[in-house]
A tleap script that builds the chain and sets N, CA, C and O, in Angstrom:
source leaprc.protein.ff14SB
mol = sequence {
  NMET GLU VAL LYS ASN LYS SER LEU ARG VAL
  ILE PHE THR MET PHE MET ALA ALA ILE PHE
  ALA ILE GLY ALA VAL PHE GLY THR GLY THR
  VAL ALA SER ALA SER GLU PRO THR GLU GLU
  GLU VAL GLN GLU TYR ALA GLN GLU PHE GLU
  VAL GLU ILE GLN PRO TYR GLY PRO ILE SER
  THR ALA VAL GLY PHE LEU THR GLY LEU GLY
  LEU GLY TRP LEU ALA GLU ASN LEU LEU ASP
  GLN GLY THR ASP VAL PHE CYS ASP ASN TYR
  TYR ASP SER ASN ALA ALA ALA ALA TRP ALA
  CYS ASP TRP ILE LEU GLY TYR ASP CGLY
}
set mol.1.N position { -9.042 12.333 26.927 }
set mol.1.CA position { -9.788 11.286 26.273 }
set mol.1.C position { -9.095 9.951 26.524 }
set mol.1.O position { -7.889 9.831 26.308 }
set mol.2.N position { -9.815 8.986 26.960 }
set mol.2.CA position { -9.291 7.647 27.172 }
set mol.2.C position { -9.493 6.829 25.900 }
set mol.2.O position { -10.611 6.731 25.396 }
set mol.3.N position { -8.443 6.258 25.394 }
set mol.3.CA position { -8.518 5.479 24.164 }
set mol.3.C position { -8.646 4.007 24.517 }
set mol.3.O position { -7.864 3.477 25.306 }
set mol.4.N position { -9.647 3.345 23.922 }
set mol.4.CA position { -9.869 1.937 24.213 }
set mol.4.C position { -8.859 1.061 23.486 }
set mol.4.O position { -8.342 0.107 24.068 }
set mol.5.N position { -8.571 1.364 22.235 }
set mol.5.CA position { -7.710 0.528 21.423 }
set mol.5.C position { -6.371 1.228 21.204 }
set mol.5.O position { -6.142 1.838 20.160 }
set mol.6.N position { -5.488 1.133 22.202 }
set mol.6.CA position { -4.204 1.825 22.120 }
set mol.6.C position { -3.287 1.203 21.086 }
set mol.6.O position { -2.455 1.907 20.513 }
set mol.7.N position { -3.408 -0.096 20.825 }
set mol.7.CA position { -2.527 -0.722 19.845 }
set mol.7.C position { -2.786 -0.161 18.454 }
set mol.7.O position { -1.852 -0.045 17.659 }
set mol.8.N position { -4.024 0.188 18.141 }
set mol.8.CA position { -4.330 0.795 16.849 }
set mol.8.C position { -3.670 2.157 16.733 }
set mol.8.O position { -3.155 2.499 15.669 }
set mol.9.N position { -3.673 2.942 17.802 }
set mol.9.CA position { -3.020 4.250 17.793 }
set mol.9.C position { -1.511 4.104 17.630 }
set mol.9.O position { -0.888 4.876 16.901 }
set mol.10.N position { -0.920 3.121 18.304 }
set mol.10.CA position { 0.522 2.904 18.205 }
set mol.10.C position { 0.896 2.503 16.788 }
set mol.10.O position { 1.880 3.002 16.241 }
set mol.11.N position { 0.131 1.618 16.194 }
set mol.11.CA position { 0.393 1.188 14.817 }
set mol.11.C position { 0.248 2.367 13.870 }
set mol.11.O position { 1.074 2.541 12.974 }
set mol.12.N position { -0.776 3.172 14.049 }
set mol.12.CA position { -0.978 4.351 13.197 }
set mol.12.C position { 0.189 5.317 13.325 }
set mol.12.O position { 0.679 5.833 12.320 }
set mol.13.N position { 0.638 5.567 14.548 }
set mol.13.CA position { 1.745 6.493 14.770 }
set mol.13.C position { 3.026 5.967 14.139 }
set mol.13.O position { 3.755 6.730 13.505 }
set mol.14.N position { 3.314 4.681 14.299 }
set mol.14.CA position { 4.517 4.114 13.698 }
set mol.14.C position { 4.434 4.155 12.171 }
set mol.14.O position { 5.433 4.424 11.505 }
set mol.15.N position { 3.262 3.892 11.620 }
set mol.15.CA position { 3.077 3.931 10.166 }
set mol.15.C position { 3.313 5.342 9.641 }
set mol.15.O position { 4.014 5.519 8.645 }
set mol.16.N position { 2.737 6.348 10.300 }
set mol.16.CA position { 2.915 7.728 9.851 }
set mol.16.C position { 4.378 8.149 9.981 }
set mol.16.O position { 4.898 8.847 9.111 }
set mol.17.N position { 5.044 7.734 11.058 }
set mol.17.CA position { 6.459 8.074 11.225 }
set mol.17.C position { 7.296 7.457 10.113 }
set mol.17.O position { 8.198 8.103 9.579 }
set mol.18.N position { 7.000 6.214 9.765 }
set mol.18.CA position { 7.750 5.559 8.690 }
set mol.18.C position { 7.511 6.238 7.351 }
set mol.18.O position { 8.453 6.429 6.581 }
set mol.19.N position { 6.274 6.606 7.060 }
set mol.19.CA position { 5.964 7.276 5.794 }
set mol.19.C position { 6.673 8.618 5.709 }
set mol.19.O position { 7.270 8.933 4.679 }
set mol.20.N position { 6.620 9.415 6.772 }
set mol.20.CA position { 7.282 10.712 6.760 }
set mol.20.C position { 8.799 10.565 6.672 }
set mol.20.O position { 9.456 11.351 5.990 }
set mol.21.N position { 9.359 9.571 7.351 }
set mol.21.CA position { 10.811 9.366 7.302 }
set mol.21.C position { 11.256 8.954 5.909 }
set mol.21.O position { 12.268 9.447 5.412 }
set mol.22.N position { 10.521 8.066 5.280 }
set mol.22.CA position { 10.860 7.642 3.919 }
set mol.22.C position { 10.776 8.831 2.965 }
set mol.22.O position { 11.639 9.007 2.106 }
set mol.23.N position { 9.754 9.629 3.118 }
set mol.23.CA position { 9.619 10.810 2.267 }
set mol.23.C position { 10.720 11.819 2.499 }
set mol.23.O position { 11.199 12.437 1.547 }
set mol.24.N position { 11.135 12.002 3.742 }
set mol.24.CA position { 12.190 12.970 4.041 }
set mol.24.C position { 13.542 12.511 3.531 }
set mol.24.O position { 14.344 13.329 3.080 }
set mol.25.N position { 13.808 11.209 3.597 }
set mol.25.CA position { 15.112 10.702 3.191 }
set mol.25.C position { 15.199 10.520 1.680 }
set mol.25.O position { 16.177 10.936 1.059 }
set mol.26.N position { 14.183 9.902 1.090 }
set mol.26.CA position { 14.260 9.558 -0.325 }
set mol.26.C position { 13.479 10.500 -1.231 }
set mol.26.O position { 13.604 10.408 -2.452 }
set mol.27.N position { 12.694 11.385 -0.681 }
set mol.27.CA position { 11.879 12.266 -1.502 }
set mol.27.C position { 12.596 13.479 -2.034 }
set mol.27.O position { 11.990 14.294 -2.730 }
set mol.28.N position { 13.879 13.625 -1.724 }
set mol.28.CA position { 14.612 14.802 -2.175 }
set mol.28.C position { 15.263 14.612 -3.528 }
set mol.28.O position { 15.761 15.578 -4.107 }
set mol.29.N position { 15.275 13.409 -4.044 }
set mol.29.CA position { 15.910 13.148 -5.329 }
set mol.29.C position { 15.022 13.539 -6.492 }
set mol.29.O position { 13.848 13.862 -6.316 }
set mol.30.N position { 15.594 13.506 -7.669 }
set mol.30.CA position { 14.841 13.814 -8.879 }
set mol.30.C position { 14.759 12.579 -9.749 }
set mol.30.O position { 15.539 11.641 -9.584 }
set mol.31.N position { 13.840 12.578 -10.652 }
set mol.31.CA position { 13.693 11.465 -11.576 }
set mol.31.C position { 14.778 11.580 -12.641 }
set mol.31.O position { 15.018 12.661 -13.179 }
set mol.32.N position { 15.429 10.464 -12.940 }
set mol.32.CA position { 16.505 10.488 -13.926 }
set mol.32.C position { 15.933 10.767 -15.311 }
set mol.32.O position { 14.862 10.278 -15.668 }
set mol.33.N position { 16.657 11.549 -16.070 }
set mol.33.CA position { 16.247 11.831 -17.440 }
set mol.33.C position { 17.445 11.663 -18.355 }
set mol.33.O position { 18.567 11.462 -17.889 }
set mol.34.N position { 17.212 11.745 -19.644 }
set mol.34.CA position { 18.274 11.544 -20.624 }
set mol.34.C position { 19.313 12.665 -20.567 }
set mol.34.O position { 20.451 12.457 -20.987 }
set mol.35.N position { 18.959 13.827 -20.069 }
set mol.35.CA position { 19.882 14.953 -20.058 }
set mol.35.C position { 20.745 15.022 -18.796 }
set mol.35.O position { 21.591 15.910 -18.690 }
set mol.36.N position { 20.560 14.132 -17.860 }
set mol.36.CA position { 21.376 14.149 -16.652 }
set mol.36.C position { 22.790 13.698 -16.956 }
set mol.36.O position { 23.002 12.835 -17.807 }
set mol.37.N position { 23.762 14.282 -16.259 }
set mol.37.CA position { 25.151 13.872 -16.502 }
set mol.37.C position { 25.414 12.481 -15.935 }
set mol.37.O position { 24.763 12.039 -14.989 }
set mol.38.N position { 26.366 11.819 -16.529 }
set mol.38.CA position { 26.761 10.502 -16.037 }
set mol.38.C position { 27.622 10.670 -14.794 }
set mol.38.O position { 28.022 11.781 -14.448 }
set mol.39.N position { 27.900 9.568 -14.136 }
set mol.39.CA position { 28.728 9.604 -12.926 }
set mol.39.C position { 30.132 10.122 -13.249 }
set mol.39.O position { 30.717 10.867 -12.463 }
set mol.40.N position { 30.667 9.728 -14.400 }
set mol.40.CA position { 31.995 10.188 -14.795 }
set mol.40.C position { 32.007 11.704 -15.004 }
set mol.40.O position { 32.960 12.373 -14.606 }
set mol.41.N position { 30.967 12.246 -15.619 }
set mol.41.CA position { 30.890 13.686 -15.846 }
set mol.41.C position { 30.802 14.447 -14.523 }
set mol.41.O position { 31.391 15.518 -14.371 }
set mol.42.N position { 30.072 13.889 -13.584 }
set mol.42.CA position { 29.962 14.524 -12.270 }
set mol.42.C position { 31.318 14.531 -11.575 }
set mol.42.O position { 31.701 15.537 -10.978 }
set mol.43.N position { 32.052 13.413 -11.646 }
set mol.43.CA position { 33.374 13.340 -11.025 }
set mol.43.C position { 34.356 14.305 -11.690 }
set mol.43.O position { 35.159 14.938 -11.004 }
set mol.44.N position { 34.300 14.421 -13.013 }
set mol.44.CA position { 35.165 15.365 -13.722 }
set mol.44.C position { 34.854 16.802 -13.289 }
set mol.44.O position { 35.766 17.593 -13.051 }
set mol.45.N position { 33.579 17.130 -13.191 }
set mol.45.CA position { 33.168 18.460 -12.754 }
set mol.45.C position { 33.664 18.734 -11.341 }
set mol.45.O position { 34.160 19.821 -11.045 }
set mol.46.N position { 33.526 17.736 -10.473 }
set mol.46.CA position { 33.954 17.900 -9.081 }
set mol.46.C position { 35.456 18.129 -9.001 }
set mol.46.O position { 35.915 18.954 -8.210 }
set mol.47.N position { 36.220 17.416 -9.803 }
set mol.47.CA position { 37.676 17.595 -9.793 }
set mol.47.C position { 38.065 18.940 -10.393 }
set mol.47.O position { 38.973 19.607 -9.897 }
set mol.48.N position { 37.375 19.338 -11.466 }
set mol.48.CA position { 37.710 20.595 -12.126 }
set mol.48.C position { 37.487 21.792 -11.206 }
set mol.48.O position { 38.304 22.713 -11.175 }
set mol.49.N position { 36.397 21.783 -10.467 }
set mol.49.CA position { 36.072 22.915 -9.605 }
set mol.49.C position { 36.391 22.655 -8.136 }
set mol.49.O position { 36.002 23.432 -7.264 }
set mol.50.N position { 37.098 21.563 -7.865 }
set mol.50.CA position { 37.525 21.191 -6.519 }
set mol.50.C position { 36.347 21.136 -5.541 }
set mol.50.O position { 36.389 21.720 -4.458 }
set mol.51.N position { 35.319 20.433 -5.944 }
set mol.51.CA position { 34.129 20.256 -5.121 }
set mol.51.C position { 34.148 18.837 -4.563 }
set mol.51.O position { 34.386 17.877 -5.295 }
set mol.52.N position { 33.899 18.716 -3.275 }
set mol.52.CA position { 33.832 17.396 -2.659 }
set mol.52.C position { 32.378 16.940 -2.627 }
set mol.52.O position { 31.513 17.633 -2.091 }
set mol.53.N position { 32.117 15.780 -3.200 }
set mol.53.CA position { 30.753 15.259 -3.270 }
set mol.53.C position { 30.530 14.320 -2.093 }
set mol.53.O position { 31.250 13.336 -1.925 }
set mol.54.N position { 29.521 14.635 -1.277 }
set mol.54.CA position { 29.209 13.832 -0.098 }
set mol.54.C position { 27.974 12.974 -0.380 }
set mol.54.O position { 26.936 13.510 -0.768 }
set mol.55.N position { 28.061 11.672 -0.195 }
set mol.55.CA position { 26.851 10.851 -0.345 }
set mol.55.C position { 25.943 11.015 0.879 }
set mol.55.O position { 26.360 11.512 1.925 }
set mol.56.N position { 24.698 10.582 0.714 }
set mol.56.CA position { 23.807 10.592 1.870 }
set mol.56.C position { 24.403 9.689 2.932 }
set mol.56.O position { 24.819 8.566 2.646 }
set mol.57.N position { 24.441 10.175 4.133 }
set mol.57.CA position { 25.050 9.407 5.202 }
set mol.57.C position { 24.069 9.104 6.303 }
set mol.57.O position { 22.872 9.359 6.171 }
set mol.58.N position { 24.573 8.560 7.389 }
set mol.58.CA position { 23.690 8.201 8.506 }
set mol.58.C position { 23.053 9.420 9.167 }
set mol.58.O position { 21.993 9.305 9.783 }
set mol.59.N position { 23.687 10.585 9.046 }
set mol.59.CA position { 23.100 11.773 9.665 }
set mol.59.C position { 21.802 12.155 8.976 }
set mol.59.O position { 20.811 12.457 9.641 }
set mol.60.N position { 21.797 12.145 7.631 }
set mol.60.CA position { 20.564 12.497 6.929 }
set mol.60.C position { 19.477 11.454 7.170 }
set mol.60.O position { 18.293 11.785 7.235 }
set mol.61.N position { 19.884 10.200 7.302 }
set mol.61.CA position { 18.906 9.159 7.610 }
set mol.61.C position { 18.310 9.381 8.998 }
set mol.61.O position { 17.102 9.243 9.189 }
set mol.62.N position { 19.158 9.723 9.965 }
set mol.62.CA position { 18.677 9.983 11.328 }
set mol.62.C position { 17.771 11.208 11.359 }
set mol.62.O position { 16.746 11.209 12.041 }
set mol.63.N position { 18.149 12.256 10.616 }
set mol.63.CA position { 17.318 13.459 10.568 }
set mol.63.C position { 15.959 13.132 9.960 }
set mol.63.O position { 14.928 13.586 10.457 }
set mol.64.N position { 15.954 12.345 8.889 }
set mol.64.CA position { 14.692 11.949 8.271 }
set mol.64.C position { 13.833 11.125 9.206 }
set mol.64.O position { 12.619 11.319 9.267 }
set mol.65.N position { 14.452 10.202 9.940 }
set mol.65.CA position { 13.698 9.365 10.861 }
set mol.65.C position { 13.121 10.194 12.005 }
set mol.65.O position { 11.960 10.022 12.377 }
set mol.66.N position { 13.937 11.094 12.562 }
set mol.66.CA position { 13.451 11.935 13.662 }
set mol.66.C position { 12.362 12.892 13.182 }
set mol.66.O position { 11.414 13.177 13.914 }
set mol.67.N position { 12.499 13.382 11.963 }
set mol.67.CA position { 11.439 14.217 11.391 }
set mol.67.C position { 10.158 13.410 11.264 }
set mol.67.O position { 9.070 13.901 11.566 }
set mol.68.N position { 10.294 12.174 10.816 }
set mol.68.CA position { 9.123 11.301 10.709 }
set mol.68.C position { 8.465 11.050 12.051 }
set mol.68.O position { 7.238 11.043 12.152 }
set mol.69.N position { 9.274 10.843 13.085 }
set mol.69.CA position { 8.704 10.639 14.414 }
set mol.69.C position { 7.957 11.881 14.882 }
set mol.69.O position { 6.860 11.785 15.433 }
set mol.70.N position { 8.551 13.038 14.661 }
set mol.70.CA position { 7.897 14.287 15.068 }
set mol.70.C position { 6.602 14.515 14.319 }
set mol.70.O position { 5.603 14.920 14.912 }
set mol.71.N position { 6.610 14.258 13.012 }
set mol.71.CA position { 5.384 14.433 12.238 }
set mol.71.C position { 4.353 13.354 12.567 }
set mol.71.O position { 3.150 13.608 12.508 }
set mol.72.N position { 4.816 12.159 12.911 }
set mol.72.CA position { 3.885 11.121 13.353 }
set mol.72.C position { 3.212 11.495 14.668 }
set mol.72.O position { 2.013 11.284 14.848 }
set mol.73.N position { 4.000 12.054 15.584 }
set mol.73.CA position { 3.432 12.524 16.851 }
set mol.73.C position { 2.422 13.630 16.596 }
set mol.73.O position { 1.354 13.649 17.209 }
set mol.74.N position { 2.750 14.557 15.693 }
set mol.74.CA position { 1.827 15.638 15.356 }
set mol.74.C position { 0.542 15.089 14.739 }
set mol.74.O position { -0.554 15.540 15.073 }
set mol.75.N position { 0.679 14.118 13.842 }
set mol.75.CA position { -0.505 13.514 13.221 }
set mol.75.C position { -1.384 12.836 14.264 }
set mol.75.O position { -2.609 12.933 14.206 }
set mol.76.N position { -0.759 12.148 15.218 }
set mol.76.CA position { -1.541 11.484 16.272 }
set mol.76.C position { -2.283 12.509 17.123 }
set mol.76.O position { -3.450 12.304 17.456 }
set mol.77.N position { -1.623 13.606 17.480 }
set mol.77.CA position { -2.281 14.625 18.295 }
set mol.77.C position { -3.400 15.311 17.528 }
set mol.77.O position { -4.444 15.618 18.103 }
set mol.78.N position { -3.199 15.555 16.242 }
set mol.78.CA position { -4.267 16.143 15.434 }
set mol.78.C position { -5.449 15.180 15.313 }
set mol.78.O position { -6.606 15.601 15.314 }
set mol.79.N position { -5.144 13.871 15.206 }
set mol.79.CA position { -6.218 12.877 15.161 }
set mol.79.C position { -7.001 12.873 16.470 }
set mol.79.O position { -8.230 12.813 16.461 }
set mol.80.N position { -6.292 12.937 17.592 }
set mol.80.CA position { -6.972 12.979 18.889 }
set mol.80.C position { -7.841 14.229 19.014 }
set mol.80.O position { -8.981 14.152 19.472 }
set mol.81.N position { -7.307 15.369 18.611 }
set mol.81.CA position { -8.063 16.615 18.696 }
set mol.81.C position { -9.274 16.568 17.766 }
set mol.81.O position { -10.365 16.999 18.140 }
set mol.82.N position { -9.083 16.046 16.559 }
set mol.82.CA position { -10.198 15.921 15.625 }
set mol.82.C position { -11.260 14.967 16.131 }
set mol.82.O position { -12.454 15.193 15.933 }
set mol.83.N position { -10.824 13.894 16.790 }
set mol.83.CA position { -11.775 12.948 17.383 }
set mol.83.C position { -12.617 13.633 18.441 }
set mol.83.O position { -13.836 13.463 18.473 }
set mol.84.N position { -11.981 14.403 19.301 }
set mol.84.CA position { -12.720 15.110 20.347 }
set mol.84.C position { -13.740 16.075 19.749 }
set mol.84.O position { -14.891 16.111 20.183 }
set mol.85.N position { -13.319 16.857 18.755 }
set mol.85.CA position { -14.221 17.840 18.153 }
set mol.85.C position { -15.374 17.147 17.443 }
set mol.85.O position { -16.531 17.535 17.608 }
set mol.86.N position { -15.061 16.112 16.646 }
set mol.86.CA position { -16.104 15.402 15.910 }
set mol.86.C position { -17.111 14.766 16.861 }
set mol.86.O position { -18.319 14.943 16.710 }
set mol.87.N position { -16.604 14.027 17.839 }
set mol.87.CA position { -17.510 13.306 18.736 }
set mol.87.C position { -18.280 14.245 19.659 }
set mol.87.O position { -19.433 13.970 19.989 }
set mol.88.N position { -17.663 15.346 20.079 }
set mol.88.CA position { -18.394 16.327 20.882 }
set mol.88.C position { -19.563 16.921 20.099 }
set mol.88.O position { -20.627 17.175 20.664 }
set mol.89.N position { -19.366 17.141 18.809 }
set mol.89.CA position { -20.399 17.788 18.000 }
set mol.89.C position { -21.443 16.830 17.430 }
set mol.89.O position { -22.612 17.195 17.308 }
set mol.90.N position { -21.032 15.602 17.076 }
set mol.90.CA position { -21.928 14.730 16.313 }
set mol.90.C position { -22.274 13.405 16.984 }
set mol.90.O position { -22.944 12.573 16.372 }
set mol.91.N position { -21.838 13.185 18.224 }
set mol.91.CA position { -22.082 11.906 18.884 }
set mol.91.C position { -23.576 11.590 18.982 }
set mol.91.O position { -23.990 10.456 18.738 }
set mol.92.N position { -24.366 12.571 19.332 }
set mol.92.CA position { -25.797 12.346 19.529 }
set mol.92.C position { -26.626 12.566 18.263 }
set mol.92.O position { -27.853 12.476 18.316 }
set mol.93.N position { -25.988 12.849 17.134 }
set mol.93.CA position { -26.759 13.167 15.930 }
set mol.93.C position { -27.359 11.936 15.266 }
set mol.93.O position { -28.488 11.998 14.779 }
set mol.94.N position { -26.629 10.806 15.232 }
set mol.94.CA position { -27.189 9.580 14.656 }
set mol.94.C position { -26.399 8.366 15.151 }
set mol.94.O position { -25.369 8.496 15.811 }
set mol.95.N position { -26.913 7.192 14.814 }
set mol.95.CA position { -26.306 5.959 15.320 }
set mol.95.C position { -24.945 5.692 14.694 }
set mol.95.O position { -24.066 5.140 15.355 }
set mol.96.N position { -24.752 6.073 13.432 }
set mol.96.CA position { -23.467 5.832 12.773 }
set mol.96.C position { -22.359 6.650 13.427 }
set mol.96.O position { -21.256 6.144 13.631 }
set mol.97.N position { -22.640 7.898 13.755 }
set mol.97.CA position { -21.645 8.737 14.422 }
set mol.97.C position { -21.346 8.190 15.814 }
set mol.97.O position { -20.187 8.164 16.230 }
set mol.98.N position { -22.362 7.758 16.527 }
set mol.98.CA position { -22.144 7.197 17.868 }
set mol.98.C position { -21.317 5.918 17.789 }
set mol.98.O position { -20.418 5.704 18.602 }
set mol.99.N position { -21.623 5.066 16.806 }
set mol.99.CA position { -20.864 3.822 16.626 }
set mol.99.C position { -19.402 4.125 16.282 }
set mol.99.O position { -18.491 3.508 16.834 }
set mol.100.N position { -19.183 5.079 15.367 }
set mol.100.CA position { -17.816 5.439 14.984 }
set mol.100.C position { -17.051 5.992 16.181 }
set mol.100.O position { -15.881 5.663 16.380 }
set mol.101.N position { -17.701 6.819 16.966 }
set mol.101.CA position { -17.025 7.389 18.137 }
set mol.101.C position { -16.724 6.318 19.175 }
set mol.101.O position { -15.655 6.334 19.786 }
set mol.102.N position { -17.646 5.392 19.382 }
set mol.102.CA position { -17.456 4.358 20.402 }
set mol.102.C position { -16.421 3.321 19.993 }
set mol.102.O position { -15.491 3.042 20.750 }
set mol.103.N position { -16.571 2.750 18.810 }
set mol.103.CA position { -15.782 1.573 18.433 }
set mol.103.C position { -14.543 1.889 17.614 }
set mol.103.O position { -13.492 1.286 17.833 }
set mol.104.N position { -14.641 2.801 16.695 }
set mol.104.CA position { -13.488 3.095 15.837 }
set mol.104.C position { -12.545 4.085 16.514 }
set mol.104.O position { -11.337 3.855 16.568 }
set mol.105.N position { -13.087 5.176 17.026 }
set mol.105.CA position { -12.254 6.236 17.576 }
set mol.105.C position { -11.965 6.076 19.058 }
set mol.105.O position { -11.051 6.721 19.573 }
set mol.106.N position { -12.711 5.241 19.754 }
set mol.106.CA position { -12.466 5.002 21.162 }
set mol.106.C position { -12.797 6.189 22.051 }
set mol.106.O position { -12.125 6.430 23.054 }
set mol.107.N position { -13.814 6.913 21.685 }
set mol.107.CA position { -14.199 8.131 22.418 }
set mol.107.C position { -15.022 7.756 23.631 }
set mol.107.O position { -15.936 6.936 23.539 }
set mol.108.N position { -14.697 8.361 24.789 }
set mol.108.CA position { -15.442 8.094 26.016 }
set mol.108.C position { -16.285 9.259 26.475 }
set mol.108.O position { -16.848 9.232 27.569 }
set mol.109.N position { -16.377 10.294 25.640 }
set mol.109.CA position { -17.174 11.487 25.846 }
set mol.109.C position { -17.604 11.759 27.200 }
set mol.109.O position { -18.283 12.756 27.444 }
savepdb mol mol.pdb
quit
């Protein structure tokens, strides 16, 4: 399928990659509540049981970003496949479907 408006696809892919990366990096935390331990209590626990606490580092950020890129690529390919299926089936059914396939989706059927 030849896409007429490639800049729209690039923007969509970058947007999806950013959303997935943000979710992968920051979506693992929990909402703070009154029963959560304070920072001092966490440090005392870590010292008592000899546990080393690692903050989120650049590796987790890179993993989240790469995951976002992979999921953005997957979303773009699913969009392309869905465009092909939709336009193959409904292009000739009415003017709205033909217009959507021609101008919005960039389908060259």
